[in-house]
N, CA and C of each residue as an Amber inpcrd file, in Angstrom:
protein
   570
   0.9290000  -1.1950000  -0.0090000  -0.1050000  -0.1200000   0.1330000
   0.8520000   1.1880000  -0.1640000   0.6830000   2.1930000  -0.6490000
   1.1630000   3.5340000  -0.7240000   0.6830000   4.6480000   0.4300000
   1.3340000   5.2570000   0.9750000   0.7810000   6.2110000   2.0170000
   1.5850000   7.6940000   1.7810000   0.5030000   8.5520000   2.1510000
   0.9470000   9.9080000   1.8570000   1.6140000  10.5500000   3.0110000
   2.8730000  11.2280000   2.7170000   3.7510000  11.9920000   3.7950000
   3.5930000  13.3500000   3.8780000   2.9160000  14.0380000   4.9170000
   3.1520000  15.3950000   5.0050000   3.9510000  15.8670000   5.7620000
   4.7250000  16.5420000   5.4580000   5.7970000  17.3770000   6.3960000
   5.4700000  18.7590000   6.6800000   5.2380000  18.9770000   7.9630000
   4.6900000  20.4330000   8.4300000   6.1100000  21.0760000   8.8860000
   6.7320000  22.1610000   8.2150000   7.7230000  22.7240000   8.4180000
   7.5100000  23.9190000   9.6220000   8.3970000  23.7770000  10.4780000
   8.4640000  24.8140000  11.7020000   9.3640000  25.9740000  11.2940000
   9.1280000  27.2480000  11.6570000  10.1790000  28.1980000  11.0830000
   9.8300000  29.3640000  12.2560000  10.7590000  30.3310000  12.4930000
  10.7940000  31.2410000  13.5370000  11.9790000  31.3950000  14.4350000
  12.1780000  32.4710000  14.7870000  13.4110000  32.6890000  15.8220000
  13.6160000  31.9720000  16.8480000  12.5040000  31.3240000  17.2530000
  12.5050000  30.3700000  18.4410000  12.9990000  28.9700000  18.0740000
  13.1530000  28.6080000  17.0240000  13.5710000  27.3070000  16.5060000
  14.9740000  27.2530000  16.0280000  15.3570000  26.2360000  16.5280000
  16.8590000  25.9030000  16.2660000  17.1350000  24.8980000  15.2320000
  17.5430000  25.3110000  13.9820000  17.8190000  24.1980000  13.0710000
  16.4040000  23.8270000  12.3030000  16.3210000  23.1060000  11.5520000
  15.2400000  22.8670000  10.6490000  13.9480000  22.0540000  11.4470000
  13.0140000  22.5740000  11.6140000  11.8590000  21.8810000  12.4960000
  10.8290000  21.3910000  11.2680000  10.6140000  20.0800000  11.9480000
   9.4580000  19.4650000  10.9290000   8.7180000  18.3510000  11.7320000
   7.4650000  18.2990000  11.4760000   6.4320000  17.4760000  12.0640000
   6.0450000  16.5330000  10.9770000   6.0700000  15.3200000  10.9350000
   5.7760000  14.5600000   9.7170000   4.6150000  13.5490000  10.2210000
   3.4500000  13.6480000   9.2140000   2.1730000  12.8870000   9.3970000
   1.9200000  12.0870000   8.2230000   1.3540000  10.9290000   8.3230000
   1.1640000   9.9740000   7.2280000  -0.3790000   9.6750000   7.0940000
  -0.8320000   9.6740000   5.9020000  -2.2540000   9.3750000   5.5830000
  -2.4180000   8.2130000   4.5970000  -3.2260000   7.4510000   4.7180000
  -3.6940000   6.1640000   3.7820000  -3.9790000   6.9210000   2.4090000
  -4.8100000   7.8440000   2.4410000  -5.3070000   8.5400000   1.1230000
  -5.4310000   9.9600000   1.3530000  -5.1690000  10.7090000   0.3440000
  -5.7190000  12.0920000   0.4060000  -6.3400000  12.2660000  -0.7360000
  -7.6890000  11.7830000  -0.7460000  -8.4300000  11.8670000  -1.9220000
  -9.1260000  13.2900000  -2.0480000  -8.8550000  14.0810000  -1.0620000
  -9.2960000  15.6560000  -1.0590000  -8.1630000  16.2500000  -0.0840000
  -8.3000000  17.4230000  -0.1680000  -7.3360000  18.2900000   0.7130000
  -7.6940000  18.5220000   1.8830000  -8.7290000  17.6350000   2.4630000
  -9.4310000  17.7230000   3.8330000  -8.3120000  17.4270000   4.9630000
  -7.5870000  16.5840000   4.8600000  -6.6250000  16.1740000   5.9340000
  -5.5970000  17.3490000   5.9050000  -5.2210000  17.9300000   4.9930000
  -4.1930000  19.0280000   5.2480000  -4.7450000  20.1700000   5.7620000
  -6.2600000  20.5310000   5.6180000  -6.9700000  21.4730000   6.0650000
  -7.1000000  21.3560000   7.6530000  -7.2870000  19.9000000   7.8910000
  -7.2730000  19.3450000   9.4430000  -6.2160000  19.7900000  10.3370000
  -4.8710000  19.6040000   9.2970000  -3.7390000  19.9020000  10.2280000
  -3.6480000  21.5340000  10.4240000  -4.0420000  22.2310000   9.2220000
  -3.7930000  23.6060000   9.5810000  -4.8250000  24.0620000  10.7260000
  -5.9710000  23.2750000  10.8300000  -6.8150000  23.6620000  12.0550000
  -6.3090000  23.2160000  13.3200000  -5.2600000  21.9010000  13.3850000
  -4.9050000  21.6520000  14.5690000  -3.8960000  22.6230000  14.9280000
  -2.8440000  23.2430000  14.1910000  -1.7520000  24.0720000  14.2920000
  -2.6260000  25.5370000  14.7450000  -3.6330000  25.7610000  14.3150000
  -4.3260000  27.1610000  14.6070000  -4.6530000  27.1650000  16.0410000
  -5.4540000  25.7450000  16.5310000  -5.8570000  25.7400000  17.7730000
  -4.6500000  25.7830000  18.8790000  -3.5270000  25.2120000  18.5450000
  -2.4450000  25.0970000  19.5850000  -1.5790000  26.2110000  19.4790000
  -1.6260000  27.2340000  18.4190000  -0.6390000  28.2330000  18.4670000
  -0.7280000  29.1810000  19.5030000  -1.7550000  29.3530000  20.4800000
  -1.8150000  30.0910000  21.5330000  -0.9520000  29.9110000  22.7510000
  -0.6170000  28.4170000  22.6970000   0.2330000  27.8360000  23.5100000
   1.7180000  28.0730000  23.4080000   2.2280000  28.5130000  22.3200000
   3.4070000  28.4920000  21.5880000   3.9170000  29.8240000  21.9430000
   5.3120000  30.0630000  21.8260000   5.7480000  31.4090000  21.9270000
   5.5340000  32.5580000  20.5440000   5.5630000  33.5900000  20.5450000
   5.2680000  34.6260000  19.4320000   6.3600000  34.0200000  18.2600000
   6.0280000  34.3600000  17.1090000   7.0990000  34.3270000  16.0180000
   7.2740000  32.8000000  15.3770000   6.5430000  31.8620000  15.7680000
   6.5760000  30.7760000  15.1290000   5.6550000  30.6030000  13.9270000
   6.1250000  29.9080000  12.9700000   5.1190000  29.8440000  11.7970000
   5.0540000  28.1730000  11.4180000   3.9760000  27.7910000  10.9470000
   3.8790000  26.3290000  10.4610000   3.4600000  26.3460000   9.1200000
   4.1570000  25.6500000   8.2870000   3.6600000  25.6620000   6.7780000
   3.2430000  24.1690000   6.3740000   1.8140000  24.1630000   6.3000000
   1.3000000  22.7810000   5.8490000   1.3240000  22.7960000   4.2500000
   2.0920000  22.0030000   3.5810000   2.2270000  21.9620000   2.3330000
   1.0490000  21.3100000   1.4780000   0.7380000  21.7670000   0.3940000
  -0.3010000  21.4440000  -0.7070000   0.0510000  20.2150000  -1.3960000
   1.2930000  19.9330000  -1.3070000   1.8880000  18.9150000  -2.2510000
   3.0450000  17.9690000  -1.4270000   3.2070000  16.7530000  -1.7780000
   4.1640000  16.2420000  -1.1450000   4.4040000  14.8200000  -1.5960000
   4.7700000  13.8250000  -1.0170000   5.4110000  12.4410000  -1.5360000
   4.4820000  11.1290000  -1.1510000   4.3710000  10.4260000  -2.1330000
   3.5180000   9.1960000  -1.7820000   4.7900000   8.3270000  -1.5730000
   4.7490000   7.5560000  -0.4540000   5.6420000   6.3820000  -0.4060000
   5.2670000   5.1300000  -0.2100000   5.9460000   3.9850000  -0.3240000
   5.5200000   2.5940000  -0.4160000   5.6690000   2.2500000   1.1490000
   4.6630000   1.6740000   1.7140000   4.6900000   1.5130000   3.1470000
   5.6140000   0.4550000   3.2970000   5.5420000  -0.7510000   2.6570000
   6.5800000  -1.6860000   2.9800000   7.9270000  -1.6270000   2.9060000
   8.4760000  -0.7600000   1.9340000  10.0250000  -0.4870000   1.9580000
  10.3860000   0.9790000   1.9130000   9.4240000   1.8270000   2.0570000
   9.9030000   3.1960000   2.2130000  10.1670000   4.0730000   0.9100000
  10.0740000   3.3050000  -0.2300000  10.5120000   3.7620000  -1.5430000
   9.6340000   4.8370000  -2.0360000  10.0300000   6.0110000  -2.7280000
   9.1700000   6.9450000  -3.2630000   8.4050000   6.2820000  -4.3340000
   6.8260000   6.3770000  -4.3430000   5.9880000   6.0010000  -5.1310000
   5.2850000   6.8330000  -5.9020000   5.2970000   8.1030000  -5.7700000
   4.7530000   9.1470000  -6.3870000   4.5770000  10.4070000  -5.7290000
   3.7500000  11.2330000  -6.0990000   3.4900000  12.6550000  -5.2950000
   2.0240000  12.9610000  -5.4200000   1.7500000  13.9460000  -4.7110000
   0.1840000  14.3200000  -4.5740000   0.2590000  16.0390000  -4.6160000
  -0.9470000  16.6260000  -4.8910000  -0.9920000  17.9070000  -4.9740000
  -2.4460000  18.3970000  -4.8280000  -2.5400000  19.1940000  -3.9060000
  -3.8780000  19.7410000  -3.5920000  -4.0060000  21.2610000  -3.3920000
  -3.7250000  22.1580000  -4.8370000  -3.6420000  23.6730000  -4.7110000
  -4.8110000  23.8280000  -3.9580000  -4.6870000  25.0870000  -3.0970000
  -5.6990000  25.5850000  -2.3330000  -5.8370000  24.9690000  -0.8830000
  -5.2280000  23.7580000  -0.6730000  -5.1540000  23.2410000   0.6980000
  -4.0620000  23.4870000   1.4200000  -4.0970000  23.2110000   2.6540000
  -2.7290000  23.2350000   3.4480000  -2.8410000  24.9570000   3.7760000
  -1.5990000  25.3920000   4.0540000  -1.4780000  26.9650000   4.2080000
  -0.3830000  27.0500000   5.2800000  -0.3950000  28.2830000   5.6150000
   0.5730000  28.7110000   6.7880000  -0.2600000  29.2890000   7.9720000
   0.1350000  28.8130000   9.0210000  -0.4170000  29.1950000  10.3870000
   0.8560000  30.1240000  11.2010000   0.6830000  31.3010000  11.3660000
   1.5750000  32.0510000  12.3580000   1.1170000  32.4260000  13.6720000
   2.0120000  32.7940000  14.5030000   1.7110000  32.9390000  15.9010000
   2.2540000  34.5130000  16.2240000   1.5990000  35.1620000  16.9400000
   2.1690000  36.3450000  17.5200000   1.4720000  36.5850000  18.9400000
   2.1840000  37.7550000  19.4760000   2.0880000  37.9300000  20.6080000
   3.4260000  38.0940000  21.4310000   3.1480000  38.2280000  22.8090000
   4.3280000  38.6840000  23.6300000   4.6700000  37.4880000  24.5920000
   4.1750000  36.4360000  24.5550000   4.5670000  35.5390000  25.7590000
   6.2680000  35.0270000  25.7510000   6.7420000  34.9020000  26.8300000
   7.9860000  34.3630000  26.9690000   7.6850000  32.8480000  27.0590000
   8.5880000  32.0050000  26.6210000   8.6860000  30.6280000  26.7350000
   9.9230000  29.9700000  27.3570000   9.7360000  28.5750000  27.4670000
  10.8390000  27.9010000  28.0720000  11.3790000  27.0500000  26.9690000
  12.6990000  27.2990000  26.7180000  13.4150000  26.6870000  25.6210000
  13.6810000  25.3420000  25.7130000  13.3880000  24.4710000  24.5200000
  13.7670000  23.2440000  24.7110000  12.7320000  21.8660000  25.0810000
  11.7510000  22.5860000  25.8280000  10.7820000  21.6380000  26.5590000
   9.2390000  22.1270000  25.8720000   8.1760000  21.1290000  26.1590000
   7.0000000  21.5580000  25.6390000   6.1860000  20.3200000  25.7740000
   5.3810000  19.9790000  24.7880000   4.2470000  18.9420000  25.2880000
   4.4690000  18.0190000  23.9960000   3.6670000  16.8260000  24.1620000
   3.7360000  15.7920000  23.1840000   2.2190000  15.3470000  22.9890000
   2.0570000  14.9160000  21.7150000   0.5770000  14.4560000  21.5750000
   0.9190000  12.7210000  21.2940000   0.3530000  11.8700000  22.0730000
   0.6280000  10.3390000  21.5760000  -0.6450000  10.1090000  20.8960000
  -0.2090000   9.4640000  19.7170000  -1.3770000   8.9660000  18.7500000
  -1.3890000   7.4110000  18.7670000  -2.4710000   7.0180000  19.2260000
  -2.4770000   5.4910000  19.6080000  -3.0300000   4.8260000  18.3790000
  -2.7720000   3.4310000  18.4820000  -3.2780000   2.7370000  17.1870000
  -3.5640000   1.2810000  18.0410000  -3.9390000   0.4620000  17.2260000
  -4.5450000  -1.1230000  17.6340000  -3.3300000  -1.8710000  17.2190000
  -2.1410000  -1.2400000  16.4990000  -1.3450000  -2.0060000  15.7450000
  -0.1680000  -2.7130000  16.8460000   0.4730000  -3.8040000  16.3650000
   1.4890000  -4.3930000  16.7730000   2.5370000  -4.7540000  15.8810000
   4.0030000  -4.1310000  15.9060000   4.7770000  -4.2310000  14.7630000
   6.1090000  -4.7350000  15.2110000   6.5810000  -5.8290000  14.9470000
   7.7740000  -6.6080000  15.5230000   7.6810000  -6.7030000  17.1320000
   6.6420000  -6.9970000  17.6800000   6.2680000  -7.3890000  19.0540000
   6.0920000  -6.0610000  19.8290000   5.9090000  -5.0760000  19.0480000
   5.9810000  -3.6750000  19.9620000   4.5230000  -2.9420000  19.8130000
   3.8870000  -2.4550000  20.6340000   2.5830000  -1.5720000  20.4120000
   2.9550000  -0.4810000  19.4320000   2.3080000  -0.1010000  18.4860000
   2.8600000   1.0470000  17.7000000   2.1120000   2.2570000  18.3440000
   2.6590000   3.3080000  18.5480000   2.3150000   4.7960000  19.0870000
   3.1670000   5.6640000  18.3420000   2.4710000   6.6280000  18.0040000
   3.1520000   7.7600000  17.3690000   3.3150000   8.9770000  18.1250000
   4.1310000   9.9520000  17.7880000   4.2040000  11.2130000  18.8190000
   4.4400000  12.4640000  17.8760000   3.5750000  13.5870000  18.0900000
   3.9670000  14.9680000  17.6910000   4.3580000  15.7290000  18.8660000
   5.6760000  16.1970000  18.5480000   6.0870000  17.1170000  19.7510000
   5.7610000  18.7050000  19.5520000   5.5100000  19.2520000  20.4380000
   5.1740000  20.8060000  20.4420000   6.0780000  21.3910000  21.2840000
   7.3950000  21.7420000  20.7830000   8.2370000  22.5420000  21.4340000
   8.8880000  23.5760000  20.8290000   9.0500000  24.8920000  21.2500000
   8.7120000  25.1840000  22.7910000   7.5140000  25.6700000  22.9000000
   7.2450000  25.7250000  24.2910000   5.7340000  26.3500000  24.6730000
   5.9280000  27.3110000  25.5390000   4.7970000  28.2250000  25.4420000
   5.0370000  29.4710000  26.5000000   5.0390000  29.1940000  27.8420000
   5.6870000  30.0840000  28.6760000   5.8370000  29.8130000  30.1680000
   4.3920000  29.7410000  30.7110000   3.2680000  30.1060000  30.2640000
   2.1870000  30.3380000  30.9270000   1.4460000  28.8560000  30.9150000
   2.1610000  27.8170000  30.0870000   1.4180000  26.4500000  30.0630000
   1.9160000  25.5840000  31.1150000   2.7640000  25.9780000  31.9830000
   3.3140000  25.1410000  32.8350000   3.0580000  25.6730000  34.4490000
   2.8290000  24.5410000  35.1790000   2.3300000  24.6230000  36.6220000
   3.7600000  24.8800000  37.3530000   3.6580000  25.2020000  38.7450000
   4.6300000  25.2970000  39.8250000   5.6660000  24.0680000  39.7620000
   4.8270000  22.8820000  39.5930000   5.9000000  21.7900000  39.6650000
   6.4240000  21.3420000  38.2330000   6.2030000  22.0510000  37.4920000
   6.9240000  21.7470000  35.9940000   5.8700000  20.9080000  35.0320000
   4.9010000  20.5430000  35.5560000   4.0770000  19.7120000  34.5510000
   3.1100000  20.6560000  33.7350000   2.4400000  20.4010000  32.8740000
   1.6020000  21.0830000  32.0290000   0.2890000  21.5610000  32.8690000
  -0.1770000  22.7320000  32.6390000  -1.1940000  23.0210000  33.3550000
  -2.6940000  22.2840000  32.9200000  -3.7180000  22.1800000  33.6270000
  -4.8060000  21.6060000  33.3010000  -5.5880000  22.1510000  32.1600000
  -5.3830000  23.4650000  32.1420000  -5.9880000  24.1610000  30.9030000
  -5.2320000  23.7370000  29.4790000  -4.0460000  23.7550000  29.6910000
  -3.0040000  23.3700000  28.5980000  -3.2880000  21.9040000  28.0810000
  -3.4450000  21.1290000  29.0760000  -3.6300000  19.7490000  28.4980000
  -4.9180000  19.7720000  28.0480000  -5.9920000  20.3750000  28.3370000
  -7.3310000  20.2460000  27.8520000  -7.3400000  20.8900000  26.4570000
  -6.5940000  21.8300000  26.1900000  -6.5710000  22.6140000  24.8590000
  -5.7270000  21.6080000  23.8100000  -4.6980000  21.0070000  24.3140000
  -4.1060000  20.1320000  23.6040000  -4.8870000  18.8540000  23.1170000
  -5.7790000  18.3770000  24.3230000  -6.2830000  17.0630000  23.8720000
  -7.6210000  17.4250000  22.9880000  -8.2430000  18.6230000  23.1110000
  -9.3280000  18.9450000  22.2190000  -8.7020000  19.1560000  20.7950000
  -7.8110000  19.6940000  20.5190000  -6.9060000  20.0080000  19.3830000
  -6.6180000  18.6130000  18.6780000  -6.0840000  17.6940000  19.5880000
  -5.5490000  16.2880000  18.8400000  -6.8100000  15.5330000  18.7000000
  -8.1150000  15.6150000  19.6010000  -9.1170000  14.8450000  19.1310000
  -9.8730000  15.2370000  17.8620000  -9.9650000  16.5160000  17.6990000
 -10.5600000  16.9380000  16.4440000  -9.7970000  16.7650000  15.3140000
  -8.3270000  16.7250000  15.3530000  -7.5300000  16.3050000  14.2120000
  -7.7680000  14.6250000  14.0090000  -7.7690000  13.9810000  14.9630000
  -8.0290000  12.5160000  14.8860000  -9.4790000  12.1540000  14.1470000
 -10.3070000  12.9090000  14.5520000 -11.8770000  12.8050000  14.1600000
 -12.0350000  13.2710000  12.7700000 -11.4730000  14.2170000  12.5210000
 -11.3390000  14.8670000  11.1270000 -10.7690000  14.0080000  10.0370000
  -9.6300000  13.3210000  10.5470000  -8.8590000  12.1710000   9.5560000
  -9.3720000  10.7230000   9.8960000 -10.4700000  10.5650000  10.6650000
 -10.7090000   9.1910000  11.0490000 -10.4320000   8.1230000   9.7600000
  -9.8520000   6.9310000  10.2880000  -9.5150000   6.0040000   9.2860000
  -8.6540000   6.3540000   8.3820000  -8.0020000   7.5890000   8.3530000
  -6.8930000   8.0320000   7.3610000  -5.7490000   8.0740000   7.7710000
  -5.4610000   8.8790000   8.8740000  -4.2720000   9.2670000   9.4670000
  -3.6540000   7.7940000  10.0630000  -2.2850000   7.5740000   9.8150000
  -1.6910000   6.3810000   9.9440000  -0.4860000   6.8110000  10.8130000
   0.2540000   5.8540000  11.5030000   1.5300000   5.7930000  12.1500000
   2.2560000   4.7290000  11.0920000   3.4220000   4.9860000  10.7410000
   4.1170000   4.2210000   9.7030000   5.2110000   3.6960000  10.5990000
   5.2280000   2.3540000  10.6520000   6.5720000   1.7590000  11.2250000
   7.3150000   1.3910000  10.0140000   8.5510000   1.9920000  10.5300000
   9.5510000   2.0420000   9.0670000  10.0460000   0.3860000   8.9830000
  10.4860000   0.2650000   7.7230000  11.0370000  -1.0940000   7.5210000
  12.3870000  -1.3010000   8.2630000  12.7850000  -2.5560000   8.4750000
  14.1850000  -2.7980000   8.9250000  15.0880000  -2.3660000   7.8300000
  16.5010000  -2.4990000   8.2480000  17.2290000  -1.9390000   7.1540000
  17.4520000  -2.8690000   6.0390000  17.2270000  -2.3100000   4.7560000
  17.1250000  -3.1430000   3.6090000  15.8280000  -4.1750000   3.5200000
  14.8670000  -4.0490000   4.4400000  13.8570000  -4.8610000   4.4760000
  12.4240000  -4.2830000   3.6470000  11.4900000  -5.1950000   3.8100000
  10.2780000  -4.6260000   3.1410000   9.1770000  -5.0860000   4.2950000
   9.5160000  -4.8760000   5.4340000   8.5510000  -5.1140000   6.6470000
   7.9770000  -3.7840000   7.1310000   8.0200000  -2.7570000   6.5080000
   7.1750000  -1.5480000   6.7290000   5.5000000  -1.8460000   6.9280000
   4.9700000  -1.0490000   7.7920000   3.5870000  -1.4150000   8.0330000
   2.7600000  -0.0190000   8.5110000   1.6830000   0.3290000   7.9010000
   0.7010000   1.6330000   8.5530000  -0.0420000   0.9860000   9.2610000
  -0.4230000   1.8150000  10.4430000  -1.2330000   1.4690000  11.2910000
  -2.1860000   2.7950000  11.7800000  -3.5090000   2.5250000  11.5150000
  -4.5750000   3.5040000  11.7060000  -4.5880000   4.1230000  13.1270000
  -4.6510000   5.4900000  13.2810000  -4.7920000   6.0920000  14.4360000
  -6.2760000   6.0660000  14.9880000  -6.2690000   5.3790000  16.1480000
  -7.5910000   5.3720000  16.6630000  -7.8310000   6.2350000  17.7460000
  -6.9030000   7.0570000  18.4350000  -7.2870000   7.8410000  19.5570000
  -6.1170000   8.5890000  19.7360000  -6.0660000   9.7240000  20.5160000
  -5.1600000  10.7760000  20.7290000  -4.9940000  10.9520000  22.3880000
  -3.8400000  11.2970000  22.7830000  -3.6970000  11.5160000  24.2330000
  -2.7500000  12.4350000  24.5910000  -3.1300000  13.3350000  25.1540000
  -2.0600000  14.6390000  25.5480000  -1.8510000  14.4560000  26.9880000
  -0.5690000  13.8330000  27.2990000  -0.0740000  13.4630000  28.6870000
   0.2420000  15.0850000  29.4360000   0.0960000  15.0360000  30.6520000
   0.4040000  16.4430000  31.3250000   1.8510000  16.6040000  31.7240000
   2.6380000  15.6630000  31.0310000   4.0940000  15.5070000  31.5210000
   4.8570000  16.4790000  30.3700000   5.7190000  16.9570000  30.6900000
   6.6890000  18.0040000  29.8640000   7.5050000  17.0110000  29.1280000
   7.6200000  17.3550000  27.6890000   8.3520000  16.6210000  26.7120000
   9.4290000  17.5920000  26.2930000  10.5470000  16.6390000  25.6830000
  11.8890000  17.5740000  24.9790000  12.0340000  16.4960000  23.8500000
  12.8710000  17.3590000  22.8550000  13.3090000  16.5310000  21.7330000
  14.8930000  16.1080000  21.9730000  15.0330000  15.0100000  21.8120000
  16.6510000  14.7140000  21.7870000  17.2670000  14.9340000  20.5180000
  16.4880000  14.8500000  19.3820000  16.8150000  15.0130000  18.0660000
  15.8990000  15.3050000  17.0310000  16.3410000  15.9810000  16.0210000
  15.2330000  16.3270000  15.0210000  15.4250000  15.3510000  13.8800000
  14.5210000  14.6350000  13.5120000  14.7840000  13.8470000  12.2350000
  13.9100000  14.7610000  10.9650000  14.7570000  14.5950000   9.8610000
  14.1440000  15.4400000   8.6440000  13.8730000  14.4730000   7.5970000
């Protein structure tokens, strides 16, 4: 099966190096999933520091699920878009939140769970003990639930194939979870 890869680019003065959040979809028969991603970033931008921008592309790659090879491309002119953030909130550098994308899949003996990291976050999103505030978790959970519902049965988590193998697999996202714990990035994959 072929899956559609959407790479949301992050930019702004508060981003070190190239920032990207990657999403996968079974089909993109319309630009609706791209519009759902734009709505997701619009919903969470108030939790982030000013000056951040997210570019949701209207075109991208179609890849072979089993081996990761390029199988083609897609284009939905007029879909996707750019989401910007303004304001004057200070932020905590290097830490933020994570959305867990749950599936019912098991791949190579492990439960398949995807993650989207939202780093950095505004200082107002943290409690005194360092966890995320209840209002922040609620806002993240609502945005994640809305994205999952808007892309139901279409958004997937891709388990990459082993080196040189053809054992990759895509698993449908069935639920989202916004933990109240702080998350951070150890590396950026592009």
